[in-house]
N, C-alpha and C positions, 0 to 999 in steps of 0.2 A: 238529466238528477239535477241540474239546480233550481227547476221548481222544489226541492225538496227541502226542509229546516236544514240548518247547519248540525243541530247536532244526530239528527236523524242522517245526514248524509255521511257524517263521519260514521257513524256508527255500521252504517253500511261498506262502507270503504273499508274502513277494519277489518270487517267479517273477513269483505271476500280478501283482503289482501294477503292476511293471516291465513287461509285456505287455498291461497297460492289458485285461485277462480275469477274469473270472468263472471259477468251477473248471469249470463246464459248460462255456462256449465253450470253454475247454483244450482241457475233457477232448472233445469232439465234433471241434473241429480234428485232437486229435494223432489221434486214432482216424481219421478221414478219409485224413488223408498213409499210416496205419498201410495204410490198406485201399487208398489209388493204389498204396503202393508193391508191396505184396503182386498185384497186378494187374500193376506190371512184370516181377516175377518171373515170376509166369505168364506173361507175355508172350513173356519173353528164354526158358523154359525149353524152349518148342514151338518156336520161332526155331533155336535149339541143333538141337533134333532137326530141325526144318522151314524150312531158314533162307529156302528161298521166300515163307515168311508171316513180317508184322507185319516187315516189314522196317526199319521207320521209328515204327512204332506206342509201342515200350517204351519207345527216348529220350523220344520225343513227351512221354511218358505222365511219365516224369523232369524234363523241362523242365520242365512244367506245375509239378511238386510244386515246383519249385525256384525258377519261378518266382511262385507265389505266397506263398510264405513269405518272398522275397524281399522282396517287396512288400509284405510283413504285416512284416517289419521295419522297414523304411522308413517309415512311417507309424508304427508304432509310436516311433519314434529323431524323429519328428519331435513327435510330443505328446510325450514326455517331453521335448526341448530347448523344446517353449515353455512345459512346466510350469517350467521348472529357470529359463527368464525374468524369467514372471511371479513365482515368490517372495523372485527375486534386487529387485524391486522392492520388496516389503515389508519 
């Protein structure tokens, strides 16, 4: 990351730190969400042409992505708030 401009490097490391992830963990998560969203888009395209297919699949896929991200955000918020409490005692 030393070849990145300082402002980009700071933003990157801050985002990773706030989410308690390494670069590779973040990349895998983001690409996983992308794949699931692309899959949902394909399902919606087919459903648009043939309404009797995938009647609930697209929304279920999108809801699943949302649920996973929301759970991860909640867990991260809990860890970060615990870190804040621990730091305030020092």
